N, C-alpha and C positions, 0 to 999 in steps of 0.2 A: 764739141760741147759735152757729149756724153762722157768722154774721158776726163774732162775738167771736173764734171760733177762727181764722178767716182773718186777722183783724187781728193776733192773737198770733203766728201763724206768720210773717206778713210782717215784723213788727217784729224777729223773731229770725233772719231770713234763711234760712228753710227752706221746703220744699214737701212736703206730705204730704196724702193723702186717706185715711190709715189703711192697714192691712195690705193688701198687693197679692196678687192671685192667690188660689188656693184652698189650703186646708189640710185635706185629707180626714181624717175621723175614723177611717176603717178602712184597713188595709193592702190593697194590691192583691191580688186573688185569683190565685194562680199558675195554676190550671186555667183561669180565665177569660182570662188573657193568652195561654195556650197555644192556646185555641180561637180567640181573635181573630187570633193569628199565622197559624193554619191557614187561616182564612177569607180573610185579606188576601193571603197569600203563596202559598197553594195547597199547602202541605205543613206538617206539624207541626214545631215547633222541636226542636233537639237537646237542649234543656234550658232550665231557668229558674233565674236567679241573683238574689240580693238583695245590695245594698250599702247601708250606713247613711250618713246624713248625719253631720255632726259639729258640735260647738259649741266655739269657742275659749275656753279658760279663762284663759290668760295668754300674753303674749309675741308674739302674731301680728303686731303692728305693728312688730316689730324686724327683719323680713325684710330691709329695705334695708341694715341694718348687720350682717348675718350673724348674727343672734341665734338664739334658741331659742323655740319655741312649745309650749304644752301644750294638749292637746285631749281631748275625750271623744266617743266615738261615741254617736249618738242612737238611740232605738227606732224612728225613722221614717227612711225612705230610698227607694231606687229599686229596683224589680223589673224584670228584663229577660228576656224570652223571646228566645232567640238561635238562629240556624241559619246554617251556612255553605253557600255555593252554588258548587260547583266549576264552572269554565267561564264564570262570569259575575262579573267583578271588581267590579261595582258594589256600593255600600253604600246600603241603604234603611232608614230609621228611621221608626217610626210609634208612635202611641198607639192605644188602642181607639177614640178619636174620629176617627182618620184619619191620613194621612201627616204627618210633621213636616219642616219645612224643613231642608235640608242645612246652611244657614248659621245656623240657630237654635242656642240653647245646647245642646240635646240632640244635634242632628246634628253639631255641631262636636266635642262630647266623644266621640261614637262614632267620628268620623273620626280623632281623635287616637289613640284606642285601637287602631284598625285599622292606622294608620301605624306605631305602635310594634311591633305584632305582625308586620308585614311586615319591619321592620328586623331583628327577632330571629329570623326564620324560623318563627314560630308560624303564620303565615298566608301561603300561597303567593300570588304576584302574580296568578295567574289565578283565584283564589277570592274570591268576594264574601261579603257578610254581610247578613243580614236581622235586624232588631231590633225587638221590640215592647216598649214601655216603659209602666210604671205607677208611680205614686208616691204616698206619703202624706207627702211632705216639700215644704214650700213652696219654690218656685224663686227667690224674691226676698227672702230673709230672712237672708242671711249664714250659712247653715247647711250649706254644702258640697254643694249640689244637683248642679252639673256634675261635681264630683269623684266623687260617688256613681254617676252615670251612667257615667263613665269606668272606675271601679273594677269595677262589675258586668260591663261588657263585657270589660275586660281579664282578669278572672278566668274568664269564659266562654271566651275564646279560649285561655287557657292550659290549661284543663281539656279542651277539645275536641282540642287538639294533644298532650295527654299531657305537657305541660311542667310545670316547677315553678311554685308559686304566684307571681304577679307581686308586685313590691315597690311599683309605682306610680311614675309620673313627676312627680307634683305632691304638695304637702303634703297636700291633701285626700285624694288617693288613698292615700297612705301611711297616713293615719289610718284610713280606711275599711277598708283591707285588713289592718292590723295589730291593730285593736282587739279587745278581749276584754270580756266582761261584768265589771262591777265594777272596771274599770281605766281609766287615762288613758294617753295616748300622748304622749311627749315627742319632738319633732321638731327636729333641727338644721336651721334654715332655710337654711343655706348648703350643707350636704352631703346633706340629706334623710335622714340617719341617724336611726333611731327606737329608742326604749326604751319598753317597756310597764311601767307602774307601777301598784301597787294604788291604787284610788280607789273606795271602796264607801260612798257616803253613807248607804245604807239601813242599814248596820251601826250608825249612830248616829241612826236615825229622821230622816234628812235626805233631801232630793232637790234636783235642779236645776230651777229654774224658767226656762223660755225665754220671753222677752217680746218679741213681734214688733210693733213700732209701725208699720212701713212707712215711716218717715220717711227722707228722702234729703237730703243736703246739696245746695245749689244748684250747687256745683262739687265734682268728685271730689277728695277731699283727698290721695289716694295719690301723685300725681306730686310735689306740693310737699313732702310729708312725706319721700318718698324722696330728692328732690334735696337737701334740707337735711341729711339724715343722710349722704348720699354726699359732699357738700362738707365736712362736718365730719370725715369719715374721712380726707380728704386732708390735713387740718391736724393731726389728733390721732392718726392711725393707727387700727387696728381699735378700734371703740368698746367691744367686749366686753373689751378689755384695759385700759381706762382705770381707774386706781387713785385718782388725786387728782382728783375730780370738780370741786371749785371752781376749781382751777387750770386744768383743761381748759376749763371754761365761760368763763373770763376771756379765752381766746384766740379766742373766736368773735365775729363782728361784730354779730349781730342778736339781740334778745330772743327772737323766735320760734324761731330756730335753737337758741338755748341751751335753751329749754324742751323742744324735741323731743329734743335730745341728752340732757338730764337724764332724760327718760322712758326712752330706749333703754338708758342705762347702769343706772339704778336698777331697771328691769324685769328685768334679768339677775339681780340679787340677790334680787328678790321671787320669781322663778321657782325659783331654787336653794333658797330657804327652803321653798317649797311642795313641791318634790321631797323635801326632807328630811322634811317632815311626812307626805307620802304613804308614804314608805318606813317610817316609824314607825307608820303606820296611825292617825294623829291627824287624821282627815278633817274633823272639825268645826272645827278651828283654821285651816282654809284661808280661811274667809270674810273675816276681817279683812284678809288680804293681797289678796283680790279687790277690796275697797273701796279699799285703798291704790293699787292699780293704776289704778282708775278716776280717782281724784283726780289722779294723774300724767297720765293721758290728757286730763283736763280742762285741765290747765295747758298741755298741748301743742296744745290747740285742736281735738281730734278729735271728741268726741261731739256729735251733733246735739241740739237742744233737747228734742225729744220723748224721746230716750233719757235726757237729764238728768232730765226729769220722772219717767220710769219708775224711774230709779235712786234718786232722792230719796224717792219714794213707797214703793217696796219696802223701803228702809232704815227709814223711819219705821214701817212696818207690821210690822217684826220680822224681816226677812231677816238671816241671819248675815253675809252679804256680797253685794255686787252691783257689777257693772261693765258697761260697754259690751263687746259681743262682736262682732268683725268690724269692718266699715268703714261700716256704714250704720245701720239703725234697730233693731238687736237688742240687748237687754240680757239678762244672765244673772245669776240670783240663786241662792245656796245658802241653803236655808230648811228649817226643821223641818216635818215633815209636818203638824203641827197648826196651822201658820201659813199654809198654802197658800191656803185659802179666804179668809182675811182679807186677804192680800196681793192676791189677784185682785180682791176687792171694792174695796179701796182704790185700785187702779189704775183701775178702771172709773169710780169717783167722781171721781178727780183729773182724768182726761182729759175726762169729760163736763162737769165744772165749768168747763173752758176751751173748751167747744164743739168738742172734738176727738173723732175716732173712737177708741174704746177699743182698746188693743192686744189681740192674741191671746195668751193665756197658757196654757202647757202644762207639766206637770211631767214629769220624765224621770229615769232612772238610766242610768249608762254602760252601753252595749249591746255586743252582739257585732259582730264585723267581717263583711266580705263572705263569703258562703257560697252553696253550691248548694242550691236548694230541691227540684229534681226533675230 
């Protein structure tokens, strides 16, 4: 089976050994983090904060053309015990297992939050920071892990300084900070302006299924995708303003560029349609648009084959709608509660039948944004 899976992956130009890293089943214990902070840094933290991860519902691939994305916060995220250290400007980040590298994903996210706080006067130049992190969010699954780290620390710094709640300097942070239970967050990917919209799948006995395959493309698709959209913008003007799509596509030189522009332009209309459905609280009707978005992404050449397998399998097993989410190996489905077990079983069978490691599948509802725990 393993040999068949390796041949299947190689034939499709992909690399994957299944989901990467851990996905803990329990949220970090705030008291345990506080005790770990005290043991490592020699004093208790000033408090403990939590920030959720996020899942992209639509539009995240339109960032190079100044589009709009729609996201929901997840019930899993990052918990941070934080303390300021006057007279020592250094920044130290750790987990219960030990110190974390300053250049790692967590250390870099903390450093960016500290730099932003220094620029806005929330943290004095001579004051450093100590951070102890815990998480029940996988770090390599297109679910906003680094954004959650940054949002938790940014909120901690604002609270400790007595400042207003932060807005966040990235899309992921904006979602993590603005989210509310039973809501989605619309983000203008050019200005980072946010709008909170109702999105309560539970009201219609539905949930979101997050499918983490762990698959990665052999080459990062983002630079090529962005370059095509940026070049097209120089020819056509702002893609969000295109009205006559066939005429616009006829002016572009390559089929690949035309397919990517087609996705970016039509995704704006799909997202606007979903926003209208959410405002009308017709949550169950969103699914067909999710699937249409995935079909357009497929034409643009973005989904990796294991995500395609997950999408096709979940759709056949009864999901209301399903699409690639993010840039790598994650799929998102909207499904009825009574279909969840069957979809999970179908995914396991489909992947095992090709000699592949089955994906991790978890159900979720749109969750609360970042907040202080203690």
